[in-house]
C-alpha positions as YAML, in Angstrom:
chain: A
units: angstrom
residues:
- id: 1
  name: MET
  ca: [51.85, 152.77, 145.86]
- id: 2
  name: GLU
  ca: [53.10, 149.92, 147.33]
- id: 3
  name: LEU
  ca: [50.86, 147.60, 148.26]
- id: 4
  name: SER
  ca: [50.62, 147.05, 151.89]
- id: 5
  name: LEU
  ca: [51.32, 143.03, 153.23]
- id: 6
  name: GLU
  ca: [48.23, 142.60, 153.88]
- id: 7
  name: ILE
  ca: [46.92, 143.15, 150.94]
- id: 8
  name: TRP
  ca: [49.35, 140.82, 149.82]
- id: 9
  name: LEU
  ca: [48.35, 138.34, 152.09]
- id: 10
  name: TRP
  ca: [45.06, 138.27, 150.78]
- id: 11
  name: ILE
  ca: [46.02, 138.22, 146.70]
- id: 12
  name: SER
  ca: [48.42, 134.87, 148.08]
- id: 13
  name: LEU
  ca: [45.38, 133.42, 149.91]
- id: 14
  name: ALA
  ca: [42.91, 134.27, 146.93]
- id: 15
  name: VAL
  ca: [45.51, 132.08, 144.59]
- id: 16
  name: LEU
  ca: [45.45, 129.19, 146.57]
- id: 17
  name: ALA
  ca: [41.79, 128.86, 147.20]
- id: 18
  name: HIS
  ca: [41.58, 129.00, 143.56]
- id: 19
  name: VAL
  ca: [43.93, 126.27, 142.84]
- id: 20
  name: GLY
  ca: [42.75, 124.19, 145.43]
- id: 21
  name: VAL
  ca: [39.41, 124.66, 143.92]
- id: 22
  name: TYR
  ca: [40.89, 123.77, 140.96]
- id: 23
  name: VAL
  ca: [42.51, 120.26, 141.82]
- id: 24
  name: PHE
  ca: [39.34, 119.32, 143.69]
- id: 25
  name: VAL
  ca: [37.02, 119.85, 140.38]
- id: 26
  name: MET
  ca: [39.76, 118.53, 137.88]
- id: 27
  name: ARG
  ca: [40.32, 115.36, 140.32]
- id: 28
  name: LYS
  ca: [39.34, 112.17, 138.63]
- id: 29
  name: ARG
  ca: [36.79, 109.90, 140.37]
- id: 30
  name: PRO
  ca: [37.42, 106.28, 140.02]
- id: 31
  name: LYS
  ca: [35.68, 103.93, 137.51]
- id: 32
  name: MET
  ca: [33.65, 101.16, 139.60]
- id: 33
  name: LEU
  ca: [34.15, 97.64, 139.01]
- id: 34
  name: VAL
  ca: [31.46, 95.65, 140.58]
- id: 35
  name: GLY
  ca: [29.79, 93.39, 138.19]
- id: 36
  name: ARG
  ca: [32.27, 94.45, 135.30]
- id: 37
  name: HIS
  ca: [34.17, 91.49, 133.45]
- id: 38
  name: VAL
  ca: [38.14, 92.26, 133.93]
- id: 39
  name: VAL
  ca: [40.44, 90.05, 131.00]
- id: 40
  name: ILE
  ca: [44.23, 89.76, 132.48]
- id: 41
  name: THR
  ca: [46.50, 88.29, 130.49]
- id: 42
  name: GLY
  ca: [49.50, 86.65, 132.54]
- id: 43
  name: GLY
  ca: [47.02, 86.57, 136.06]
- id: 44
  name: SER
  ca: [48.61, 83.20, 137.61]
- id: 45
  name: ARG
  ca: [51.47, 85.03, 139.27]
- id: 46
  name: GLY
  ca: [53.73, 88.06, 140.39]
- id: 47
  name: ILE
  ca: [51.78, 91.21, 139.59]
- id: 48
  name: GLY
  ca: [49.14, 90.21, 137.12]
- id: 49
  name: LEU
  ca: [47.96, 87.64, 140.44]
- id: 50
  name: CYS
  ca: [47.82, 90.54, 142.57]
- id: 51
  name: LEU
  ca: [45.93, 92.49, 139.97]
- id: 52
  name: ALA
  ca: [43.44, 89.76, 139.68]
- id: 53
  name: VAL
  ca: [43.17, 90.23, 143.67]
- id: 54
  name: GLU
  ca: [42.65, 93.39, 143.37]
- id: 55
  name: CYS
  ca: [40.08, 93.98, 141.16]
- id: 56
  name: ALA
  ca: [38.26, 90.78, 142.91]
- id: 57
  name: MET
  ca: [38.22, 92.53, 146.27]
- id: 58
  name: LYS
  ca: [36.39, 95.15, 144.17]
- id: 59
  name: GLY
  ca: [33.52, 93.14, 143.14]
- id: 60
  name: ALA
  ca: [34.75, 92.30, 139.55]
- id: 61
  name: ASN
  ca: [33.78, 89.43, 137.32]
- id: 62
  name: VAL
  ca: [37.75, 88.20, 136.58]
- id: 63
  name: THR
  ca: [39.06, 86.13, 133.96]
- id: 64
  name: VAL
  ca: [42.92, 85.19, 134.11]
- id: 65
  name: ILE
  ca: [44.91, 83.83, 130.92]
- id: 66
  name: ALA
  ca: [48.11, 82.53, 131.25]
- id: 67
  name: ARG
  ca: [49.81, 78.84, 129.95]
- id: 68
  name: ASP
  ca: [50.35, 77.52, 133.72]
- id: 69
  name: GLN
  ca: [46.78, 75.38, 134.52]
- id: 70
  name: LYS
  ca: [47.95, 74.59, 137.85]
- id: 71
  name: LEU
  ca: [49.00, 77.92, 138.53]
- id: 72
  name: LEU
  ca: [45.73, 79.30, 136.74]
- id: 73
  name: SER
  ca: [43.70, 77.37, 139.35]
- id: 74
  name: GLY
  ca: [45.27, 78.26, 141.90]
- id: 75
  name: ALA
  ca: [44.85, 81.91, 141.13]
- id: 76
  name: VAL
  ca: [40.92, 81.23, 140.86]
- id: 77
  name: ALA
  ca: [40.75, 79.33, 144.06]
- id: 78
  name: LEU
  ca: [42.35, 82.15, 145.91]
- id: 79
  name: MET
  ca: [39.72, 84.55, 144.25]
- id: 80
  name: GLU
  ca: [37.04, 82.43, 145.67]
- id: 81
  name: VAL
  ca: [38.15, 83.19, 149.25]
- id: 82
  name: ILE
  ca: [38.51, 86.83, 148.74]
- id: 83
  name: ARG
  ca: [34.77, 86.83, 146.89]
- id: 84
  name: GLN
  ca: [32.97, 89.70, 147.81]
- id: 85
  name: VAL
  ca: [29.40, 89.20, 146.21]
- id: 86
  name: PRO
  ca: [27.96, 85.84, 145.91]
- id: 87
  name: ASP
  ca: [27.35, 86.27, 141.98]
- id: 88
  name: GLN
  ca: [30.62, 87.36, 141.59]
- id: 89
  name: LYS
  ca: [32.24, 84.94, 139.10]
- id: 90
  name: PHE
  ca: [35.96, 83.82, 138.57]
- id: 91
  name: GLN
  ca: [37.59, 81.38, 135.37]
- id: 92
  name: TYR
  ca: [40.76, 80.86, 133.99]
- id: 93
  name: ARG
  ca: [42.09, 79.99, 130.53]
- id: 94
  name: CYS
  ca: [45.12, 78.25, 129.07]
- id: 95
  name: LEU
  ca: [46.20, 80.15, 126.33]
- id: 96
  name: ASP
  ca: [49.62, 81.57, 124.63]
- id: 97
  name: ILE
  ca: [48.30, 84.71, 123.67]
- id: 98
  name: ALA
  ca: [51.45, 85.06, 121.31]
- id: 99
  name: LEU
  ca: [51.03, 82.86, 118.69]
- id: 100
  name: ASN
  ca: [47.69, 83.45, 116.77]
- id: 101
  name: TYR
  ca: [45.42, 86.07, 116.57]
- id: 102
  name: ASP
  ca: [42.00, 83.84, 115.74]
- id: 103
  name: ASP
  ca: [42.75, 81.59, 118.95]
- id: 104
  name: VAL
  ca: [42.86, 84.81, 121.00]
- id: 105
  name: ALA
  ca: [39.74, 86.31, 119.65]
- id: 106
  name: ASN
  ca: [38.22, 82.85, 119.95]
- id: 107
  name: THR
  ca: [38.97, 82.50, 123.43]
- id: 108
  name: LEU
  ca: [38.02, 85.86, 124.23]
- id: 109
  name: ARG
  ca: [34.91, 85.37, 123.04]
- id: 110
  name: GLU
  ca: [34.19, 82.75, 124.72]
- id: 111
  name: VAL
  ca: [34.98, 83.80, 128.15]
- id: 112
  name: GLU
  ca: [32.77, 87.13, 127.13]
- id: 113
  name: GLU
  ca: [29.88, 84.43, 126.74]
- id: 114
  name: GLY
  ca: [29.78, 83.44, 130.51]
- id: 115
  name: LEU
  ca: [30.82, 86.63, 131.84]
- id: 116
  name: GLY
  ca: [29.96, 89.65, 129.93]
- id: 117
  name: ASP
  ca: [31.65, 91.69, 127.44]
- id: 118
  name: ILE
  ca: [34.99, 92.62, 128.83]
- id: 119
  name: TYR
  ca: [34.93, 95.86, 130.51]
- id: 120
  name: MET
  ca: [38.84, 95.89, 131.15]
- id: 121
  name: LEU
  ca: [41.75, 94.01, 129.61]
- id: 122
  name: VAL
  ca: [45.11, 94.17, 131.97]
- id: 123
  name: ASN
  ca: [47.98, 93.46, 129.52]
- id: 124
  name: CYS
  ca: [50.49, 91.60, 132.18]
- id: 125
  name: ALA
  ca: [51.78, 88.70, 130.27]
- id: 126
  name: GLY
  ca: [55.46, 89.21, 129.63]
- id: 127
  name: MET
  ca: [59.08, 88.39, 129.86]
- id: 128
  name: ALA
  ca: [62.83, 89.61, 130.31]
- id: 129
  name: ILE
  ca: [65.63, 88.32, 128.96]
- id: 130
  name: CYS
  ca: [69.02, 90.14, 129.92]
- id: 131
  name: GLY
  ca: [72.02, 89.94, 127.93]
- id: 132
  name: VAL
  ca: [74.85, 92.05, 126.31]
- id: 133
  name: TYR
  ca: [73.13, 92.10, 122.72]
- id: 134
  name: GLU
  ca: [75.15, 89.79, 120.71]
- id: 135
  name: ASP
  ca: [74.42, 87.08, 123.43]
- id: 136
  name: ILE
  ca: [70.75, 86.98, 123.33]
- id: 137
  name: SER
  ca: [69.83, 84.52, 120.20]
- id: 138
  name: VAL
  ca: [67.70, 85.73, 117.67]
- id: 139
  name: ASP
  ca: [65.05, 82.80, 118.77]
- id: 140
  name: ASP
  ca: [65.31, 84.29, 122.36]
- id: 141
  name: ALA
  ca: [64.68, 88.16, 120.82]
- id: 142
  name: ARG
  ca: [61.94, 86.94, 118.94]
- id: 143
  name: LYS
  ca: [60.30, 85.75, 122.00]
- id: 144
  name: LEU
  ca: [60.31, 88.60, 123.71]
- id: 145
  name: MET
  ca: [58.90, 90.84, 121.13]
- id: 146
  name: ASP
  ca: [56.38, 88.04, 120.41]
- id: 147
  name: ILE
  ca: [54.84, 87.64, 124.20]
- id: 148
  name: ASN
  ca: [55.66, 91.18, 125.11]
- id: 149
  name: TYR
  ca: [54.30, 93.15, 121.94]
- id: 150
  name: TRP
  ca: [52.39, 90.56, 120.04]
- id: 151
  name: GLY
  ca: [50.10, 89.15, 123.25]
- id: 152
  name: SER
  ca: [49.13, 92.58, 124.16]
- id: 153
  name: TYR
  ca: [48.34, 93.29, 120.34]
- id: 154
  name: ASN
  ca: [46.24, 90.26, 119.89]
- id: 155
  name: CYS
  ca: [44.26, 91.00, 123.27]
- id: 156
  name: THR
  ca: [43.93, 94.79, 122.58]
- id: 157
  name: ARG
  ca: [43.44, 94.24, 118.96]
- id: 158
  name: TYR
  ca: [39.97, 91.94, 119.46]
- id: 159
  name: VAL
  ca: [38.72, 94.31, 122.46]
- id: 160
  name: LEU
  ca: [39.19, 97.77, 120.90]
- id: 161
  name: PRO
  ca: [36.33, 97.50, 118.48]
- id: 162
  name: LYS
  ca: [33.90, 96.30, 120.82]
- id: 163
  name: MET
  ca: [35.05, 98.99, 123.16]
- id: 164
  name: LYS
  ca: [34.33, 101.75, 120.89]
- id: 165
  name: LYS
  ca: [31.14, 100.58, 120.04]
- id: 166
  name: THR
  ca: [29.83, 101.25, 123.29]
- id: 167
  name: ARG
  ca: [32.05, 104.20, 124.18]
- id: 168
  name: GLU
  ca: [33.49, 102.45, 127.08]
- id: 169
  name: GLY
  ca: [36.31, 100.24, 128.44]
- id: 170
  name: ILE
  ca: [39.61, 100.55, 130.07]
- id: 171
  name: ILE
  ca: [42.87, 99.03, 128.27]
- id: 172
  name: VAL
  ca: [46.32, 98.53, 130.57]
- id: 173
  name: PHE
  ca: [49.73, 97.96, 128.82]
- id: 174
  name: THR
  ca: [51.81, 96.85, 131.13]
- id: 175
  name: SER
  ca: [55.68, 97.95, 129.94]
- id: 176
  name: SER
  ca: [58.70, 98.85, 131.86]
- id: 177
  name: LEU
  ca: [60.61, 101.68, 132.79]
- id: 178
  name: ALA
  ca: [63.39, 100.47, 130.27]
- id: 179
  name: ALA
  ca: [60.58, 101.59, 127.89]
- id: 180
  name: LEU
  ca: [61.82, 105.12, 128.80]
- id: 181
  name: PHE
  ca: [65.28, 104.71, 127.55]
- id: 182
  name: GLY
  ca: [67.99, 101.86, 126.59]
- id: 183
  name: ILE
  ca: [69.56, 100.19, 129.69]
- id: 184
  name: TYR
  ca: [72.96, 98.24, 129.57]
- id: 185
  name: GLY
  ca: [72.49, 94.37, 129.23]
- id: 186
  name: TYR
  ca: [68.18, 94.99, 128.10]
- id: 187
  name: GLY
  ca: [68.62, 95.50, 124.48]
- id: 188
  name: PRO
  ca: [65.92, 93.11, 122.90]
- id: 189
  name: TYR
  ca: [63.96, 93.42, 125.96]
- id: 190
  name: THR
  ca: [64.23, 96.83, 126.22]
- id: 191
  name: ALA
  ca: [63.05, 96.80, 122.08]
- id: 192
  name: SER
  ca: [60.00, 94.89, 123.13]
- id: 193
  name: LYS
  ca: [58.98, 97.28, 125.84]
- id: 194
  name: TYR
  ca: [59.46, 100.47, 123.61]
- id: 195
  name: ALA
  ca: [57.20, 98.86, 121.53]
- id: 196
  name: VAL
  ca: [54.02, 98.40, 124.23]
- id: 197
  name: ARG
  ca: [54.76, 102.11, 124.99]
- id: 198
  name: GLY
  ca: [54.58, 103.05, 121.45]
- id: 199
  name: MET
  ca: [51.25, 101.12, 121.04]
- id: 200
  name: ALA
  ca: [49.67, 102.39, 123.93]
- id: 201
  name: GLU
  ca: [50.34, 106.34, 123.16]
- id: 202
  name: THR
  ca: [48.69, 105.63, 119.70]
- id: 203
  name: ILE
  ca: [45.38, 103.93, 121.29]
- id: 204
  name: ALA
  ca: [45.34, 106.26, 123.45]
- id: 205
  name: MET
  ca: [45.31, 109.15, 121.24]
- id: 206
  name: GLU
  ca: [42.85, 107.36, 119.01]
- id: 207
  name: THR
  ca: [40.18, 106.44, 121.45]
- id: 208
  name: ARG
  ca: [40.49, 109.54, 124.14]
- id: 209
  name: HIS
  ca: [37.59, 110.98, 122.61]
- id: 210
  name: LEU
  ca: [35.51, 107.85, 122.53]
- id: 211
  name: GLY
  ca: [35.65, 107.22, 126.30]
- id: 212
  name: ILE
  ca: [38.08, 104.44, 126.33]
- id: 213
  name: LEU
  ca: [41.04, 104.99, 129.44]
- id: 214
  name: VAL
  ca: [44.32, 103.71, 128.36]
- id: 215
  name: THR
  ca: [46.77, 103.70, 131.19]
- id: 216
  name: LEU
  ca: [50.61, 102.73, 130.62]
- id: 217
  name: ALA
  ca: [52.61, 101.05, 133.55]
- id: 218
  name: LEU
  ca: [56.01, 101.21, 133.92]
- id: 219
  name: PRO
  ca: [56.89, 99.53, 136.79]
- id: 220
  name: ALA
  ca: [60.51, 98.78, 138.18]
- id: 221
  name: ASP
  ca: [61.80, 96.12, 139.22]
- id: 222
  name: THR
  ca: [59.68, 93.94, 141.03]
- id: 223
  name: ASN
  ca: [59.95, 90.91, 143.51]
- id: 224
  name: THR
  ca: [58.25, 88.48, 141.05]
- id: 225
  name: PRO
  ca: [59.31, 84.98, 139.76]
- id: 226
  name: GLY
  ca: [60.07, 86.77, 136.69]
- id: 227
  name: PHE
  ca: [62.60, 89.06, 138.06]
- id: 228
  name: GLU
  ca: [64.50, 85.83, 140.02]
- id: 229
  name: ASN
  ca: [64.45, 84.59, 136.00]
- id: 230
  name: GLU
  ca: [66.09, 87.56, 134.76]
- id: 231
  name: GLU
  ca: [69.48, 88.06, 137.30]
- id: 232
  name: LYS
  ca: [70.34, 84.72, 136.12]
- id: 233
  name: THR
  ca: [71.60, 86.12, 132.92]
- id: 234
  name: LYS
  ca: [71.99, 89.89, 134.08]
- id: 235
  name: PRO
  ca: [75.44, 90.91, 133.41]
- id: 236
  name: LYS
  ca: [77.26, 92.56, 136.13]
- id: 237
  name: GLU
  ca: [77.14, 95.87, 134.54]
- id: 238
  name: THR
  ca: [72.90, 95.70, 134.54]
- id: 239
  name: LYS
  ca: [72.96, 94.55, 138.16]
- id: 240
  name: ILE
  ca: [75.45, 97.81, 139.14]
- id: 241
  name: ILE
  ca: [72.64, 100.07, 137.39]
- id: 242
  name: SER
  ca: [70.02, 98.45, 139.03]
- id: 243
  name: GLY
  ca: [70.45, 97.62, 142.17]
- id: 244
  name: GLY
  ca: [70.24, 101.16, 143.63]
- id: 245
  name: GLY
  ca: [66.86, 101.09, 143.28]
- id: 246
  name: GLY
  ca: [65.38, 98.20, 145.51]
- id: 247
  name: LEU
  ca: [62.65, 95.99, 144.61]
- id: 248
  name: ALA
  ca: [58.96, 96.65, 144.65]
- id: 249
  name: GLU
  ca: [56.55, 94.26, 146.08]
- id: 250
  name: PRO
  ca: [54.00, 93.06, 143.69]
- id: 251
  name: GLN
  ca: [51.11, 93.98, 145.88]
- id: 252
  name: GLN
  ca: [52.47, 97.84, 145.80]
- id: 253
  name: VAL
  ca: [52.58, 97.82, 142.15]
- id: 254
  name: ALA
  ca: [49.10, 95.93, 141.45]
- id: 255
  name: LYS
  ca: [47.49, 98.54, 143.49]
- id: 256
  name: GLN
  ca: [49.35, 101.26, 141.89]
- id: 257
  name: ILE
  ca: [48.35, 100.20, 138.51]
- id: 258
  name: LEU
  ca: [44.53, 99.52, 139.35]
- id: 259
  name: ASN
  ca: [44.12, 102.40, 140.92]
- id: 260
  name: ASP
  ca: [45.61, 104.21, 138.11]
- id: 261
  name: ALA
  ca: [43.62, 103.18, 135.54]
- id: 262
  name: LEU
  ca: [40.26, 103.26, 137.44]
- id: 263
  name: CYS
  ca: [41.20, 107.06, 137.74]
- id: 264
  name: GLY
  ca: [41.82, 107.52, 133.79]
- id: 265
  name: ASN
  ca: [45.69, 108.08, 134.55]
- id: 266
  name: PHE
  ca: [47.90, 107.17, 130.97]
- id: 267
  name: ILE
  ca: [50.73, 106.29, 133.29]
- id: 268
  name: SER
  ca: [51.43, 104.07, 136.12]
- id: 269
  name: ILE
  ca: [54.18, 104.48, 138.49]
- id: 270
  name: LEU
  ca: [55.38, 103.89, 142.05]
- id: 271
  name: GLY
  ca: [58.32, 105.67, 143.96]
- id: 272
  name: ALA
  ca: [59.84, 109.12, 143.61]
- id: 273
  name: GLU
  ca: [62.85, 107.27, 141.48]
- id: 274
  name: SER
  ca: [60.27, 105.96, 139.51]
- id: 275
  name: TRP
  ca: [59.05, 109.38, 138.88]
- id: 276
  name: PHE
  ca: [62.33, 110.58, 138.59]
- id: 277
  name: LEU
  ca: [63.06, 109.05, 135.66]
- id: 278
  name: THR
  ca: [59.59, 109.30, 133.83]
- id: 279
  name: LEU
  ca: [60.08, 112.64, 133.97]
- id: 280
  name: LEU
  ca: [63.50, 112.52, 132.70]
- id: 281
  name: GLY
  ca: [62.09, 110.52, 129.36]
- id: 282
  name: GLY
  ca: [61.44, 113.69, 127.44]
- id: 283
  name: GLY
  ca: [58.79, 113.88, 125.07]
- id: 284
  name: LEU
  ca: [56.16, 111.31, 127.07]
- id: 285
  name: PHE
  ca: [52.57, 111.55, 127.71]
- id: 286
  name: ARG
  ca: [51.47, 115.27, 126.50]
- id: 287
  name: TRP
  ca: [48.07, 114.86, 126.57]
- id: 288
  name: GLY
  ca: [47.12, 114.07, 130.49]
- id: 289
  name: GLY
  ca: [47.14, 117.53, 131.40]
- id: 290
  name: PHE
  ca: [48.96, 119.91, 133.55]
- id: 291
  name: PHE
  ca: [48.20, 118.30, 136.87]
- id: 292
  name: SER
  ca: [48.67, 115.21, 135.63]
- id: 293
  name: LYS
  ca: [52.43, 113.47, 137.57]
- id: 294
  name: SER
  ca: [53.36, 112.44, 134.54]
- id: 295
  name: ASN
  ca: [53.12, 115.65, 132.23]
- id: 296
  name: SER
  ca: [54.73, 117.94, 134.82]
- id: 297
  name: CYS
  ca: [57.80, 118.82, 132.65]
- id: 298
  name: HIS
  ca: [59.34, 117.25, 129.55]
- id: 299
  name: ILE
  ca: [63.31, 117.23, 129.49]
- id: 300
  name: ILE
  ca: [65.23, 116.24, 126.06]
- id: 301
  name: GLY
  ca: [68.48, 114.64, 127.27]
- id: 302
  name: THR
  ca: [68.05, 111.31, 129.13]
- id: 303
  name: PRO
  ca: [70.55, 109.22, 126.69]
- id: 304
  name: THR
  ca: [73.03, 111.70, 127.97]
- id: 305
  name: TYR
  ca: [71.35, 111.28, 131.83]
- id: 306
  name: CYS
  ca: [71.58, 107.43, 131.51]
- id: 307
  name: ARG
  ca: [75.07, 107.73, 130.75]
- id: 308
  name: LEU
  ca: [76.11, 109.89, 133.63]
- id: 309
  name: LEU
  ca: [74.01, 107.42, 135.95]
- id: 310
  name: PHE
  ca: [75.94, 104.09, 134.51]
- id: 311
  name: THR
  ca: [79.49, 106.18, 134.79]
- id: 312
  name: LEU
  ca: [78.52, 106.93, 138.12]
- id: 313
  name: ALA
  ca: [77.80, 103.29, 139.36]
- id: 314
  name: LEU
  ca: [80.81, 102.01, 137.42]
- id: 315
  name: ARG
  ca: [83.14, 104.19, 139.81]
- id: 316
  name: THR
  ca: [81.14, 103.62, 142.99]
- id: 317
  name: SER
  ca: [81.32, 99.54, 142.51]
- id: 318
  name: ASN
  ca: [84.94, 99.79, 142.19]
...
């Protein structure tokens, strides 16, 4: 005997209700930053500066680290203007985080003396150099790996043991959509961002049971001073590939990264195009749960898709 339309309707409503309750219960509540110590590398400009401002607006005590003292002092002055509570503290340190682990450890130990243990580390320092593979010098290739990978490694290496001991903390790794697949003109840069992605995935697996949250940010092209420098050496083919995506604003990217980090989302992306490309990055983020926006599907074959995209872009330009 066939079920009547009314019965099917009630079954459908029941299923929707159960799904709604599940999603509501499973929804992650964001962590609070009031009175917490946040350290942001690359915090003097671009996405890093916007993240520093966002953290300050949430009541955090913020340390920004970079190499330009003038820009750093300006960043601290900006945070002072938007101070949320009277006892909020802001400071900066000039440091090349890529050179020596001992120097990084000593500096982070020093900033903790003034603002307390580091609760959240945002690895945002980075650079990009574009060009056909053999046109990028060996020194520049090493510089990319030093800043993008070793800088994040050094800072994370210091905070990780303490976070494991206290069983809390947040670590953000700023990588790139170029960590999903190789892109024409981004050879050494892509390699460095793949390394950051691998580090983030590994640490997330090793610390998930200890209450430490790890977020991997995969921003697309963003309107920052770093992007302006990148454009100077970018091959024509690379501009064709990335030209259709437009530029994200650093404030938007920073808001998304911070929201994802505080909610415990492993991946942070902005926009439908980034979501689609991440979806095609087969095998990523296998432990985040079904309702994670990064875990809806795992599709193998991204290089084929990229070659198709590249071919279509070239044909369109001709």
